[in-house]
C-alpha positions as CSV (number, residue, x, y, z in Angstrom):
1,M,137.4,150.2,138.1
2,D,136.1,152.7,135.6
3,A,133.4,152.6,134.0
4,P,134.2,151.8,130.3
5,V,136.4,148.9,131.3
6,E,133.5,147.6,133.2
7,A,130.8,147.9,130.4
8,I,133.9,145.8,128.0
9,V,133.9,142.9,131.1
10,A,129.7,142.9,130.7
11,A,130.1,142.8,127.2
12,T,132.8,139.8,127.4
13,V,130.6,138.3,130.1
14,A,127.7,137.9,128.1
15,A,128.9,136.9,125.2
16,L,130.6,133.9,126.7
17,A,127.0,133.0,128.2
18,L,125.9,133.1,124.3
19,G,128.5,131.1,123.1
20,A,128.1,128.5,126.0
21,G,124.2,128.3,125.4
22,G,124.8,127.5,121.9
23,W,126.7,125.2,122.4
24,L,123.9,123.8,124.8
25,L,121.1,124.0,122.9
26,L,123.4,122.0,119.9
27,R,124.4,119.7,122.1
28,R,120.8,119.2,123.9
29,P,119.0,115.7,122.4
30,A,116.7,114.9,120.4
31,A,113.2,114.9,121.8
32,P,111.1,111.4,121.2
33,A,108.7,113.4,118.7
34,E,111.6,114.5,116.6
35,L,113.5,111.2,116.9
36,E,110.0,109.2,115.6
37,E,110.1,111.5,112.7
38,L,113.6,111.2,111.8
39,A,113.9,107.5,112.3
40,P,113.7,105.7,109.4
41,R,110.5,103.5,108.6
42,P,110.9,99.9,110.0
43,A,110.4,97.5,106.6
44,L,107.2,95.1,107.5
45,P,108.5,91.5,107.2
46,G,107.3,89.8,104.5
47,A,105.9,92.4,102.6
48,A,105.9,92.7,98.3
49,P,108.0,95.4,97.4
50,G,105.5,99.0,96.5
51,P,104.8,102.2,97.9
52,V,106.5,103.0,100.9
53,A,104.7,106.3,102.3
54,P,107.9,109.1,104.0
55,A,108.3,108.4,107.3
56,S,107.2,112.1,109.3
57,I,104.0,110.8,107.2
58,T,103.4,107.7,108.5
59,S,104.7,108.4,112.5
60,R,101.5,111.1,112.0
61,F,99.2,107.9,111.0
62,F,100.7,106.1,113.5
63,A,99.7,108.1,115.9
64,G,96.1,108.7,114.8
65,L,95.4,105.6,114.5
66,A,96.3,103.8,117.6
67,R,92.9,102.8,119.2
68,S,91.7,101.4,115.9
69,R,95.4,99.9,115.5
70,E,94.9,97.8,119.1
71,A,91.1,97.4,118.2
72,L,92.7,95.5,115.1
73,A,96.2,93.8,117.0
74,R,94.2,91.5,119.5
75,G,92.3,89.3,116.6
76,L,95.7,90.0,114.1
77,G,98.0,88.3,116.5
78,R,96.2,85.1,116.7
79,A,95.2,84.7,113.3
80,L,98.1,85.6,111.6
81,G,100.0,83.1,113.6
82,A,101.9,79.5,112.7
83,E,99.2,77.4,114.8
84,G,96.1,76.3,114.1
85,P,94.9,75.1,110.1
86,L,94.6,77.9,108.1
87,D,90.6,78.0,107.4
88,E,90.6,78.7,111.0
89,R,93.0,81.6,111.0
90,L,91.4,83.0,108.4
91,D,88.0,82.8,110.7
92,Q,89.6,85.1,113.5
93,L,91.2,87.2,111.0
94,E,87.7,88.0,109.1
95,E,86.3,88.8,112.8
96,A,89.1,90.8,113.5
97,L,88.7,93.0,110.4
98,I,84.6,93.9,110.9
99,G,85.8,94.3,114.9
100,A,87.9,96.8,113.4
101,D,84.6,98.1,111.0
102,V,85.6,97.2,108.2
103,G,82.1,96.2,107.8
104,V,80.7,92.5,106.8
105,G,80.7,92.4,103.3
106,T,84.1,94.2,103.1
107,A,86.2,91.7,105.6
108,S,84.4,88.8,103.7
109,S,85.6,90.0,100.6
110,L,89.6,90.0,102.0
111,T,89.8,87.0,103.6
112,A,87.9,85.4,100.7
113,A,90.8,86.8,98.7
114,L,93.1,85.3,101.0
115,R,91.7,82.0,101.1
116,R,92.4,82.0,97.4
117,R,95.8,83.4,97.9
118,A,98.0,81.5,100.6
119,R,98.3,78.3,101.2
120,P,98.5,76.4,104.9
121,E,102.3,76.4,105.1
122,D,102.3,80.2,104.5
123,P,104.1,81.8,107.5
124,P,102.5,84.5,109.0
125,E,104.4,87.4,107.9
126,R,103.6,85.9,104.1
127,L,99.7,86.7,105.3
128,R,100.2,89.4,106.8
129,A,101.9,91.1,103.6
130,L,98.9,89.6,101.5
131,L,96.4,91.4,103.6
132,R,98.5,94.4,102.7
133,E,97.9,94.2,99.4
134,E,94.2,93.5,99.5
135,L,93.8,96.9,101.8
136,L,95.9,98.7,99.4
137,A,94.0,97.6,96.6
138,S,90.3,97.7,98.7
139,I,91.4,101.4,99.6
140,G,92.4,102.1,96.1
141,S,95.3,104.8,94.9
142,A,96.1,109.1,96.4
143,Q,93.3,111.4,94.7
144,A,94.2,114.9,94.9
145,I,91.1,117.8,95.6
146,A,90.3,119.1,92.4
147,A,92.5,121.4,91.0
148,A,91.5,125.3,89.8
149,P,89.4,125.6,86.2
150,A,91.3,127.1,83.4
151,Q,89.2,130.3,84.4
152,G,87.1,131.2,87.6
153,P,87.9,130.3,91.5
154,L,87.7,127.1,92.4
155,V,84.5,125.9,94.4
156,I,84.2,123.4,96.8
157,L,81.0,122.4,98.1
158,V,81.3,120.9,101.7
159,V,78.2,118.3,103.0
160,G,77.8,116.3,105.8
161,V,75.4,115.6,109.1
162,N,75.6,117.9,112.4
163,G,78.3,117.1,114.6
164,S,80.9,115.7,112.1
165,G,83.5,118.0,111.8
166,K,82.1,119.5,108.7
167,T,82.5,123.9,109.4
168,T,85.7,122.8,111.2
169,T,87.0,121.1,108.4
170,I,86.4,123.9,106.4
171,G,88.3,126.5,108.6
172,K,91.0,124.3,108.1
173,L,91.0,123.9,104.3
174,A,90.7,127.6,104.2
175,A,93.7,128.0,106.3
176,R,95.6,125.5,104.7
177,Y,94.9,127.2,101.4
178,T,96.5,130.3,102.4
179,R,99.4,129.3,103.4
180,E,100.0,127.9,100.1
181,G,99.3,131.9,99.0
182,K,95.7,130.9,97.6
183,R,93.3,133.8,97.8
184,V,89.8,132.3,99.6
185,L,86.6,133.1,100.2
186,L,84.5,131.3,102.6
187,A,80.5,131.2,102.2
188,A,77.8,130.4,105.3
189,G,75.3,128.2,103.8
190,D,74.5,126.3,107.0
191,T,71.6,129.3,107.6
192,F,69.3,127.1,109.6
193,R,71.3,125.4,112.7
194,A,72.1,128.2,115.5
195,G,75.3,130.0,116.0
196,A,76.9,128.1,112.7
197,I,77.6,131.2,110.6
198,E,79.1,132.9,113.9
199,Q,81.2,129.9,114.0
200,L,82.2,130.0,110.2
201,K,83.0,133.2,110.8
202,V,85.6,133.1,113.5
203,W,87.8,130.5,111.5
204,G,87.6,132.8,108.7
205,E,89.2,135.2,111.6
206,R,91.9,133.0,112.3
207,A,92.5,131.9,108.5
208,G,92.8,135.7,107.5
209,V,89.9,134.8,104.7
210,P,86.5,136.5,103.9
211,V,83.6,135.2,104.8
212,V,79.5,135.8,102.6
213,A,76.8,135.6,105.0
214,H,73.1,136.5,105.4
215,Q,70.7,136.5,108.4
216,E,70.0,133.6,110.3
217,G,67.7,131.7,108.4
218,A,68.4,133.1,104.7
219,D,68.1,130.8,101.6
220,P,71.1,129.2,101.8
221,A,71.1,129.2,97.9
222,A,71.1,132.3,97.7
223,V,74.1,132.9,99.7
224,I,76.1,130.3,97.8
225,F,75.1,131.8,95.0
226,D,76.7,135.8,95.8
227,A,79.6,134.2,97.4
228,V,80.2,132.3,93.9
229,K,79.5,135.8,91.9
230,A,81.5,137.8,94.9
231,G,84.5,135.1,94.7
232,R,84.2,135.7,90.5
233,A,84.3,139.6,91.0
234,R,87.3,139.6,93.5
235,G,88.9,137.5,91.8
236,V,90.0,135.2,94.3
237,D,91.1,131.1,94.0
238,V,89.0,129.2,96.0
239,V,85.1,129.7,97.1
240,I,84.5,127.1,100.3
241,C,80.9,126.7,101.0
242,D,79.2,125.4,104.1
243,T,76.1,123.7,103.7
244,A,73.4,123.1,106.4
245,G,74.1,119.3,107.9
246,R,70.9,118.1,107.0
247,L,70.3,114.6,108.5
248,Q,70.4,112.1,105.4
249,A,66.3,110.6,106.5
250,Q,64.8,113.8,106.0
251,R,63.5,114.2,103.1
252,L,62.8,117.6,102.2
253,L,66.4,118.7,103.8
254,M,68.2,116.6,101.4
255,D,66.1,118.3,98.5
256,E,67.3,121.8,100.0
257,L,70.7,120.4,99.1
258,A,70.1,119.6,95.8
259,K,68.5,123.1,95.1
260,V,71.8,124.5,96.4
261,L,72.9,122.1,93.7
262,R,71.0,124.1,91.1
263,V,70.9,127.5,92.0
264,L,74.9,127.2,92.4
265,R,75.1,126.0,88.3
266,K,73.7,129.5,88.0
267,A,76.6,130.9,89.2
268,D,79.0,128.6,87.5
269,P,77.9,126.1,85.1
270,T,81.1,124.0,86.0
271,A,80.4,124.3,89.7
272,P,81.1,122.6,92.1
273,H,84.1,121.0,90.6
274,E,84.5,119.5,94.3
275,V,81.6,117.9,96.5
276,L,83.5,117.0,99.6
277,L,81.3,114.8,102.3
278,V,82.7,115.1,105.7
279,L,82.0,111.5,108.2
280,D,82.7,111.6,111.4
281,A,85.0,108.5,111.4
282,T,83.5,107.8,115.1
283,I,80.6,106.5,113.3
284,G,81.7,103.5,112.1
285,Q,79.6,102.0,109.5
286,N,76.9,104.6,109.9
287,A,78.7,106.5,107.9
288,I,78.3,104.3,104.9
289,S,74.9,104.9,104.8
290,Q,75.9,109.0,105.0
291,A,78.1,108.2,102.4
292,R,75.1,107.1,99.8
293,E,72.7,109.6,100.5
294,F,74.3,112.2,100.1
295,G,75.9,110.7,97.1
296,Q,72.8,109.9,95.5
297,V,71.5,113.9,95.5
298,V,74.8,115.6,95.3
299,G,77.5,113.2,93.5
300,V,80.2,113.6,96.3
301,T,83.1,113.3,94.7
302,G,85.3,113.1,97.9
303,V,85.6,111.9,101.6
304,V,86.7,113.8,104.3
305,L,87.4,111.7,106.8
306,T,87.2,113.3,110.7
307,K,88.4,112.0,114.6
308,L,90.5,109.3,112.8
309,D,92.9,109.8,115.6
310,G,89.7,109.0,118.5
311,T,87.9,106.5,117.1
312,A,88.7,102.2,117.0
313,R,86.9,101.9,114.0
314,G,89.2,103.9,111.4
315,G,88.2,100.3,109.5
316,V,85.9,102.5,107.7
317,V,88.1,104.4,105.4
318,V,88.6,100.6,103.8
319,A,84.7,100.2,103.5
320,V,83.9,103.9,101.9
321,G,87.1,102.6,99.2
322,R,85.7,99.0,98.3
323,D,82.1,99.2,99.0
324,L,81.4,102.9,97.9
325,G,84.1,103.5,95.6
326,L,84.3,106.7,96.9
327,P,88.1,108.2,97.5
328,V,89.1,109.5,101.0
329,K,91.0,113.1,100.0
330,L,91.1,114.3,103.3
331,V,91.5,112.9,106.8
332,G,91.5,114.2,110.4
333,L,94.5,113.5,112.5
334,G,94.4,116.2,115.6
335,E,92.9,119.4,116.9
336,A,95.2,121.6,115.1
337,A,94.9,123.4,111.7
338,D,97.7,121.7,110.4
339,D,95.8,117.9,111.7
340,L,93.7,117.8,108.3
341,R,95.5,115.9,105.7
342,D,96.5,114.4,102.7
343,F,94.9,110.5,102.9
344,D,98.1,108.2,101.9
345,P,96.6,104.4,102.0
346,V,100.4,103.4,102.1
347,A,100.7,105.2,105.4
348,F,97.3,104.2,106.6
349,V,97.2,100.3,106.0
350,D,100.8,100.4,107.2
351,A,99.3,102.2,110.9
352,L,96.7,100.1,110.7
353,L,98.7,97.2,111.2
354,G,101.1,98.2,113.1
355,P,104.8,96.5,113.4
356,A,104.4,92.9,112.8
């Protein structure tokens, strides 16, 4: 066979193979994860008309809250059953809520509300719908991170104890803003913990954002002051400030954090525009005491709950909203950079309760 003919035959065979491969790709069955994303979210039986989260968001929360849902489901199955006096079933519900780390006070308030609203003849789906309404009322509506001011960058101060996932949260938040097309600058204000500065620099490299840092042991207030000044000079959109993971019981360290706040306002009198407290969801009710202490010192404006996918204590979200009046703004539902998600109360409650 002549060389030109051979070339034509080879090209024809390759084209047919590509065509068959493309047809096979089109015919490939959807993977289970894709089906979960595409499937419509089932309605909760007996639920009153209300807000509904998109299916994709609900599925992420549903997967991330598996352990919390399993812990709560055991008690809910008994409490929401049709057998037994209503008072006994509500007592069981209160125990189930406490077991999910909703907190004793919050669990008592929720069941007290159900005692006022429920009737002995109500079917299980009616009780479930009432519980859903009370949980949503306790958490409150979704709140976004503060918008940028009219002039200068948005300054976000991030606080929290060591091990809460604070630095990782900052890195994920920086990557998120970068994907949105915003210019970001990080401030390495955790100068006391060994390796903290280098850890933040690694996250800065991943997100493609610069980091303002001094040497280890430097004054953290000076680092953050320089970062805000640099942010204004460079015209960046967002400055995210790391702080030392100080233990809330150590008064001197909390005083140092208060100093950071005072110095920061010398660089920008309107800053910080957002104070995010990072809490580890796996510690349950201990997170409440942390939130109170930090709130007194720096005026926390929002909470980031990390490791929500790895705990059976997801009910702490309800306690943060009801007991402290603080909005949960972001949640960590995994290890990937895009697993830092806006908190959606409807998706959270439906994922926590699970299917009827």
